[in-house]
C-alpha positions in Angstrom: 38.5 -12.0 7.9 38.4 -8.2 7.3 35.9 -8.7 4.5 33.5 -10.5 6.9 33.2 -7.3 9.1 31.7 -5.3 6.2 28.7 -7.4 5.3 25.6 -5.3 4.5 23.0 -8.0 4.0 20.7 -6.8 6.8 21.3 -3.1 6.3 18.7 -2.7 3.6 16.0 -4.4 5.6 16.8 -2.2 8.6 16.5 0.9 6.5 13.2 -0.2 5.1 11.9 -0.9 8.6 13.1 2.5 9.8 11.3 4.3 6.9 8.1 2.3 7.4 8.1 3.1 11.1 8.5 6.8 10.4 5.7 6.7 7.8 3.5 4.9 10.3 4.1 7.5 13.0 3.4 10.4 10.6 0.2 8.7 9.4 -1.1 8.2 13.0 -0.2 11.8 13.8 -2.0 13.1 10.8 -5.1 10.9 11.5 -5.2 12.2 15.1 -5.0 15.8 13.8 -7.6 15.3 11.1 -10.0 13.5 13.3 -10.3 16.4 15.7 -11.0 18.8 12.8 -13.4 16.4 11.1 -15.4 16.0 14.3 -15.9 19.8 14.5 -16.8 20.0 10.8 -19.4 17.2 11.1 -20.9 18.9 14.2 -21.2 22.2 12.4 -22.9 20.4 9.4 -25.2 18.6 11.8 -26.2 21.8 13.6 -26.8 23.5 10.2 -29.3 20.8 9.2 
């Protein structure tokens, strides 16, 4: 009975899900930051033409 309490079958899947969610949050944050700077850069290029 004691051995049944220490099953780790779902632990690996939960860790992968946590890592993927952190990567997704960082990717969205980076895209939001880059999109603001990219908009300014494209505006400057457009005005220069």
